[in-house]
C-alpha positions in Angstrom: -3.7 15.3 -35.6 -0.8 12.9 -35.4 0.7 12.6 -38.9 2.0 16.1 -39.2 5.4 17.2 -40.4 8.0 17.3 -37.6 8.4 21.1 -37.5 4.7 21.6 -36.8 4.9 19.1 -34.0 8.0 20.8 -32.7 6.2 24.1 -32.6 3.2 22.7 -30.8 5.5 21.0 -28.4 7.2 24.3 -27.5 4.0 25.8 -26.2 3.2 22.9 -24.0 6.7 22.4 -22.6 8.3 24.4 -19.8 10.3 27.3 -21.1 7.6 28.9 -23.2 6.0 31.4 -20.8 7.6 34.5 -19.4 7.8 35.1 -15.6 9.9 36.6 -12.9 10.6 36.0 -9.2 10.6 38.7 -6.5 13.1 38.7 -4.9 15.1 37.0 -7.7 16.0 33.3 -6.8 19.3 32.8 -5.1 21.8 30.9 -7.4 19.2 30.4 -10.1 19.5 32.2 -13.4 16.7 34.6 -14.1 16.2 33.5 -17.8 12.8 31.9 -18.3 13.1 30.3 -21.7 14.9 27.2 -20.4 13.7 23.8 -21.7 15.2 20.5 -20.9 18.5 20.7 -19.2 21.2 18.1 -18.3 20.5 16.8 -14.9 24.2 17.1 -14.0 24.5 20.7 -15.2 26.5 22.6 -12.6 28.6 19.6 -11.7 32.2 19.8 -13.0 33.2 16.3 -12.3 31.3 13.5 -14.0 29.7 10.6 -12.1 31.5 7.3 -12.4 32.0 6.0 -15.9 28.6 6.9 -17.2 28.7 9.1 -20.3 27.3 12.2 -18.5 25.0 13.3 -21.3 22.8 10.2 -20.9 22.5 10.0 -17.1 19.8 12.5 -16.3 17.5 15.1 -17.9 15.3 17.5 -16.1 13.3 20.8 -16.3 14.3 23.7 -14.1 11.9 23.5 -11.2 10.6 27.0 -11.4 10.1 26.8 -15.2 8.2 23.6 -14.8 5.9 25.1 -12.1 5.1 28.0 -14.4 4.2 25.7 -17.2 1.9 23.7 -14.8 0.2 26.9 -13.6 -0.3 28.1 -17.2 -1.9 24.8 -17.9 -4.3 25.5 -15.1 -5.0 29.1 -16.2 -8.6 28.4 -17.1 -9.3 26.5 -13.9 -7.9 29.4 -11.9 -10.1 32.0 -13.6 -13.1 29.6 -13.4 -12.4 29.2 -9.6 -12.3 33.0 -9.1 -15.6 33.4 -11.0 -17.3 30.6 -9.0 -16.2 32.2 -5.7 -17.7 35.5 -6.9 -14.3 37.2 -6.8 -13.5 40.1 -9.1 -10.4 38.8 -11.0 -9.1 42.3 -11.6 -8.8 42.8 -7.8 -7.1 39.4 -7.2 -3.5 40.0 -8.3 -1.6 38.8 -5.2 -2.0 36.5 -2.3 -2.2 33.2 -4.3 -0.8 30.1 -2.5 0.0 26.9 -4.4 0.5 23.6 -2.6 2.7 21.1 -4.5 3.0 17.4 -3.8 6.4 15.9 -4.7 6.9 12.3 -5.5 10.0 10.3 -6.2 10.4 6.6 -6.9 13.0 4.2 -8.2 12.2 1.8 -11.0 13.8 -1.6 -11.4 14.8 -3.1 -14.6 14.3 -0.6 -17.5 16.9 -2.1 -19.8 16.4 -2.3 -23.5 15.0 -5.6 -24.5 16.6 -5.9 -28.0 18.9 -8.5 -29.3 20.1 -11.7 -27.7 22.8 -10.4 -25.3 22.4 -10.4 -21.5 19.7 -8.1 -20.1 21.6 -5.2 -18.6 20.3 -4.3 -15.2 19.5 -0.6 -15.7 17.6 1.3 -13.1 15.9 4.7 -13.3 14.5 7.2 -10.8 11.7 9.6 -11.5 11.0 12.8 -9.6 7.7 14.5 -10.3 5.2 17.0 -8.8 1.5 17.5 -8.7 -0.3 20.8 -8.1 -2.7 19.9 -5.3 -4.5 23.1 -4.6 -4.4 26.9 -5.3 -6.0 29.3 -2.8 -6.1 33.0 -2.4 -6.2 35.3 0.6 -8.7 38.1 0.3 -8.4 41.2 2.5 -10.7 41.0 5.5 -10.8 37.2 5.4 -8.6 35.1 7.8 -8.6 31.9 5.9 -7.6 31.4 2.3 -10.3 30.7 -0.2 -9.6 27.5 -2.3 -10.1 28.3 -6.0 -8.6 25.1 -7.4 -8.4 21.6 -5.9 -6.9 18.6 -7.9 -9.8 16.1 -8.1 -7.6 13.2 -9.2 -4.4 13.7 -7.3 -3.3 10.1 -8.0 -3.7 10.1 -11.7 -0.7 10.1 -13.9 -2.4 13.0 -15.8 -1.9 15.4 -12.9 1.6 14.1 -12.1 4.2 16.2 -13.9 7.7 14.8 -14.4 10.5 17.0 -13.3 13.6 14.9 -13.5 14.5 11.5 -15.0 17.7 9.8 -14.2 19.3 6.5 -15.0 20.4 5.9 -11.4 19.9 3.1 -8.8 17.8 4.6 -6.0 20.2 2.9 -3.6 23.1 4.8 -5.0 22.8 7.6 -2.5 25.7 9.6 -3.8 24.6 9.8 -7.4 21.0 10.4 -6.4 21.8 13.3 -4.1 24.3 14.7 -6.7 21.5 14.9 -9.3 18.7 16.0 -6.9 21.0 18.5 -5.1 20.2 21.4 -7.6 16.5 20.5 -7.4 16.5 20.8 -3.6 18.4 24.1 -3.9 15.9 25.5 -6.4 13.0 24.4 -4.2 14.6 26.1 -1.2 15.1 29.3 -3.1 11.5 29.3 -4.3 10.1 29.0 -0.8 11.6 32.4 0.0 10.3 34.3 -3.0 7.1 35.0 -5.0 6.4 34.2 -8.6 5.0 36.9 -10.8 3.3 35.6 -14.0 0.4 36.6 -16.2 -2.8 34.7 -15.6 -6.0 35.7 -17.4 -4.2 38.8 -18.8 -3.0 40.3 -15.5 0.2 39.8 -13.6 -0.4 37.9 -10.4 1.9 36.7 -7.6 2.1 33.2 -6.3 3.7 31.6 -3.2 4.6 27.9 -3.1 4.5 25.3 -0.4 6.1 21.9 -1.1 5.1 18.7 0.5 7.2 15.6 -0.2 4.7 12.9 0.5 4.9 10.7 -2.6 7.8 8.6 -1.4 7.9 5.0 -0.3 9.5 4.2 3.0 12.8 3.2 1.5 13.1 6.6 -0.2 12.0 8.5 2.9 14.6 6.8 5.0 17.2 7.6 2.4 16.2 11.3 2.1 15.9 11.8 5.9 19.1 10.0 6.9 17.4 7.2 8.8 18.7 3.6 8.9 17.3 1.2 6.3 13.9 -0.4 6.9 15.1 -3.5 8.7 16.3 -1.2 11.5 15.1 -1.6 15.1 13.8 1.9 14.7 10.8 0.8 12.9 9.0 4.1 12.1 9.7 7.2 10.0 7.1 9.1 12.1 8.0 8.2 15.7 10.9 7.0 17.7 9.5 3.6 18.6 11.6 0.5 18.4 10.2 -2.7 16.9 9.8 -4.4 20.3 8.0 -1.4 21.7 5.7 -1.2 18.7 4.7 -4.8 19.0 4.0 -4.4 22.8 2.1 -1.1 22.4 0.5 -1.3 19.0 -1.7 1.7 19.0 -0.6 4.6 21.3 2.1 6.5 19.5 2.3 10.1 18.2 4.3 11.6 15.4 7.5 13.1 16.7 10.1 13.0 13.9 10.7 16.0 11.7 13.3 17.1 9.2 14.8 19.7 11.5 15.0 17.2 14.4 16.7 14.7 12.1 19.3 17.3 11.1 19.9 18.0 14.8 20.3 14.3 15.5 22.7 13.9 12.7 24.9 16.6 14.2 24.8 14.7 17.5 25.7 11.5 15.7 28.5 13.2 13.8 30.1 15.0 16.8 29.1 12.6 19.7 29.2 15.5 22.2 28.7 13.2 25.2 31.4 10.8 24.2 29.0 7.8 24.3 29.6 4.3 23.1 28.2 3.5 19.6 25.1 1.8 21.1 24.3 4.6 23.5 24.8 7.2 20.7 22.5 5.3 18.3 19.9 5.1 21.0 20.2 8.9 21.6 19.7 9.8 17.9 17.1 7.0 17.3 18.7 5.6 14.2 19.5 8.8 12.4 23.0 8.1 11.0 23.3 10.0 7.7 22.8 13.6 6.8 19.1 14.3 5.9 19.2 15.5 2.4 15.6 16.5 1.4 12.7 17.5 3.6 9.8 15.0 3.4 6.5 15.3 5.1 6.1 12.6 7.8 3.2 10.7 6.4 2.2 7.2 5.4 2.3 6.1 1.8 -1.2 4.6 1.1 -0.2 2.4 -1.8 2.8 0.8 0.0 0.7 0.5 3.1 -1.8 -1.7 1.2 1.1 -3.8 -0.2 2.9 -4.1 3.1 -0.3 -5.2 5.0 -1.3 -7.6 2.3 2.1 -9.3 2.4 1.6 -9.6 6.2 -1.9 -11.1 5.8 -0.6 -13.5 3.1 1.9 -14.8 5.7 -0.8 -15.1 8.4 -2.9 -17.1 5.9 0.0 -19.4 5.4 0.7 -19.8 9.1 -3.0 -20.5 9.8 -3.2 -23.2 7.1 -0.2 -24.9 8.8 -1.7 -24.2 12.3 1.6 -22.6 13.5 0.0 -21.4 16.7 0.3 -25.0 18.0 3.8 -25.7 16.8 7.2 -24.5 17.6 9.3 -23.4 14.6 8.2 -25.4 11.5 10.7 -26.5 8.9 11.3 -24.8 5.6 9.7 -27.7 3.7 6.5 -27.4 5.7 6.3 -23.7 5.1 6.8 -24.2 1.4 4.0 -26.8 1.4 1.6 -24.4 3.1 2.5 -21.7 0.7 1.8 -23.7 -2.4 -1.5 -24.9 -0.9 -2.4 -21.2 -0.4 -1.4 -20.2 -3.9 -3.4 -23.1 -5.4 -6.5 -22.2 -3.5 -6.2 -18.5 -4.3 -5.7 -19.3 -8.0 -8.7 -21.6 -8.0 -11.1 -19.5 -6.0 -9.9 -15.9 -6.7 -8.1 -16.4 -10.1 -5.0 -14.9 -8.4 -1.7 -16.0 -10.0 1.2 -16.3 -7.5 3.4 -13.2 -7.8 7.1 -12.9 -7.0 6.7 -9.5 -5.2 3.4 -8.3 -3.9 2.0 -5.6 -6.1 -0.9 -3.2 -5.7 -3.4 -5.1 -7.7 -2.7 -8.4 -6.0 -2.9 -6.7 -2.6 -6.3 -5.2 -3.4 -7.7 -8.6 -4.5 -6.2 -10.4 -1.5 -7.6 -8.1 1.1 -11.3 -9.0 0.5 -13.9 -11.1 2.3 -13.9 -13.5 -0.7 -10.2 -14.2 -0.2 -10.6 -14.8 3.5 -13.5 -17.2 2.8 -11.3 -19.1 0.3 -8.5 -19.4 2.9 -11.0 -20.4 5.7 -11.8 -23.5 3.6 -8.2 -24.7 4.4 -8.2 -23.8 8.1 -9.2 -26.8 10.2 -10.4 -25.1 13.4 -13.7 -23.1 13.5 -12.3 -20.8 16.2 -9.3 -19.8 14.0 -11.6 -19.2 11.0 -13.7 -16.8 13.0 -10.6 -14.9 14.1 -9.4 -14.6 10.5 -12.8 -13.3 9.4 -12.8 -10.8 12.3 -9.3 -9.6 11.4 -10.2 -9.0 7.8 -13.5 -7.3 8.8 -11.7 -4.8 11.0 -9.1 -4.3 8.3 -11.8 -3.5 5.7 -13.3 -1.0 8.1 -10.0 0.7 8.5 -8.7 0.7 5.0 -11.0 3.4 3.4 -9.7 5.9 5.9 -6.1 5.9 4.5 -7.1 5.2 0.9 -9.8 7.8 0.2 -8.9 11.2 -1.1 -11.2 12.9 1.5 -12.1 10.6 4.3 -14.3 13.1 6.2 -16.5 13.3 3.1 -16.2 9.7 1.8 -16.3 7.6 4.9 -17.0 9.7 8.0 -18.2 6.7 10.1 -15.1 4.7 9.5 -13.0 7.7 10.3 -14.8 8.2 13.6 -14.4 4.5 14.5 -10.8 4.2 13.3 -9.1 4.4 16.7 -11.6 1.9 18.2 -11.1 -0.5 15.2 -7.4 -0.3 15.3 -7.4 -1.0 19.1 -9.6 -4.1 18.4 -7.3 -5.2 15.6 -4.2 -4.8 17.8 -5.9 -6.8 20.6 -6.6 -9.6 18.2 -3.0 -9.7 16.9 -1.5 -9.7 20.4 -3.7 -12.5 21.7 -4.9 -14.9 18.9 -2.0 -14.2 16.6 0.6 -13.7 19.3 2.9 -16.3 17.7 3.6 -13.7 14.9 3.7 -10.5 16.9 5.8 -11.5 19.9 8.4 -8.7 19.9 8.1 -8.0 16.2 5.8 -6.2 13.9 6.1 -4.9 10.3 6.7 -1.2 9.7 3.6 -0.5 7.7 1.4 -2.4 10.1 2.7 -0.3 13.0 1.9 2.9 11.0 -1.5 1.7 10.0 -2.5 1.0 13.7 -0.7 3.9 15.4 -0.5 6.9 13.1 -3.4 7.1 10.7 -5.9 9.2 12.7 -3.2 11.8 13.6 -2.1 12.2 10.0 -5.7 12.5 8.7 -6.4 15.1 11.4 -3.3 17.1 10.3 -3.6 16.8 6.5 -7.2 15.9 6.0 -6.2 12.9 3.9 -3.6 10.3 3.4 -4.8 8.8 0.0 -4.6 12.1 -1.8 -0.9 12.5 -0.9 0.1 9.0 -1.9 2.7 8.1 -4.5 0.3 6.4 -6.9 0.3 9.1 -9.6 4.1 8.8 -9.8 3.8 5.0 -9.9 1.3 5.1 -12.8 3.8 7.4 -14.5 6.5 4.8 -14.2 4.4 2.6 -16.4 4.3 5.3 -19.1 8.0 5.8 -18.7 8.6 2.2 -19.5 6.3 2.3 -22.5 7.8 5.5 -24.0 11.3 4.3 -23.4 10.6 1.1 -25.3 8.5 2.4 -28.1 8.4 6.1 -28.7 11.8 7.4 -28.0 14.0 8.5 -30.9 16.5 5.8 -31.1 19.6 7.4 -29.8 20.6 7.4 -26.2 21.0 11.2 -25.9 17.4 11.8 -27.0 15.8 9.1 -25.1 15.3 10.7 -21.7 14.3 14.0 -23.4 11.5 12.3 -25.3 10.3 10.5 -22.2 10.4 13.7 -20.2 8.2 15.4 -22.8 
C-alpha cells in the first residue's frame, strides 16, 4: 500500500484531491472561472501586490471553494445513495432539490516553526480554514419539509473536517488574514446564489449550499464581525450587554446581534450621522468599530466554553483556598502561594500537571466531582465547601447540554432543567461568590448562563457546531509539517493541505 513508486501515488492522489470531478454551476458563479480541474492554488492568486516581505509563493495555499465542495460530495456519493434507498426514494426521480449544510471553521495556531538546528526558534504562526458537510437533505414534491438523507455522525472528528486554506499568517494580522480569505468569502457568496450540478450515482443532480460559520473561537468571531477585542465592556458576541449588566443580570438575555446589524452599525460608526462624541457613538454601535468581514453564525463555541469556564473555576478554587471572601485585596505573594497549593493538591490527587494555558484536556479533568473534593480538603469552612460542591454539581448538570451533539436525544432532562439550573448557578455566584462577580463576569460564563437554551432551540445543538474538528486537524497539521512534508518551503503547505 505505502511503498509504491511516486507516479502511482500521484495518480491515486489525483482522484482523491479536489479538481478531479467535472461539475457546473447554474447560473455560472460570478467572478469565478468555470474550469473544474483546478487543484491547489496560491492563496494570494488574484492579488497583484504582495503582502509585506513574505515570499508570496510560501504564504498561503488553498483549494477553490466550489471544487473542494464537489470533492467532498463525491466522497459522500455512496452515503447519499444509501440515504435515498433507506428513505424509500426512487433515486432516478431525485435529481434536484438537494440542500447541503456546511459548517465552516477557522482557527489560528501558535508556534509552528521548524525545530531544526540550534538557531533561535522563529515565531511562525499559521491559520487553517476548513469545512465540514453536516447534512444533506432533499425536498420531495408534496412534502413541506426536507427529508434528511445524510447526517454527519462525528461532526467534531478531524476525519470529517476538510481543509480549504492554509496560511502562514498571524490570526491577529487582520489585513493579511482578510486579504487571503477575501476570495474565499467572495466564492462562498457566489455559491449561495447558484446551484451545483454534478453526477451522483450516475445521474446529474442539483445541490444548493447553506454555510454556517460556527467553528470560530471568540477572538476570531470578534475579528470577522468587526467587534472590539474580548476585553471590551461589550462582553458578548450574541447580545448587546455590557460586562456590568451581565454580572447584575446573569441569566435573562436574548440573542440580538447579527452580521447585517453589525454592518449597519459599522456604517453608523464610520459616518457618525448624529455627530455624537466618541463615547456616545460607541454606546450607540455597541462596540462595533471595524467593518464586518465574514458572516459568522451567532453561537457559542463549546470547546472554548469548557476552557473559559474551567479557568474561572480554577480561580475560584484559588480564592476559596485563600478565603478571599473575608479579605480585602490580597497581595500578589499570597495569591501565588494559594496557586501553588492548589497545583500541588491537583497533581497529588488528580495527577494533573500545572499548565501554562488552560487546554481542553485539563479543563475536562478539572471540572469533575473528584477535583472539587480534592480542593475541598484545602478549604477550611464547611459552609464554603458545600457551596463549591453545589456550584460544581450545577455545572455538571448544565454541561452536557452544550457539549452533546444532540441534546434532545442525549440528555433531555438536563435540557429541560437548563434554565432553572443556570438561574440557581447565577444566584450562587451573586451571593456566596459575590466577591468575584461584583460588576464583572467572564465572556464565556455569561454565554453559558444566558444564551445556551436559545441557541439549542434554534440549532438543535451547540456541540455539533463547535470548532473541535478543526482543532484536532491543527494537531495533524503540526505533525505533517514536521515530518511528512517534502523538504522545500514551496511544497510544504501543499503536502499538508493534501
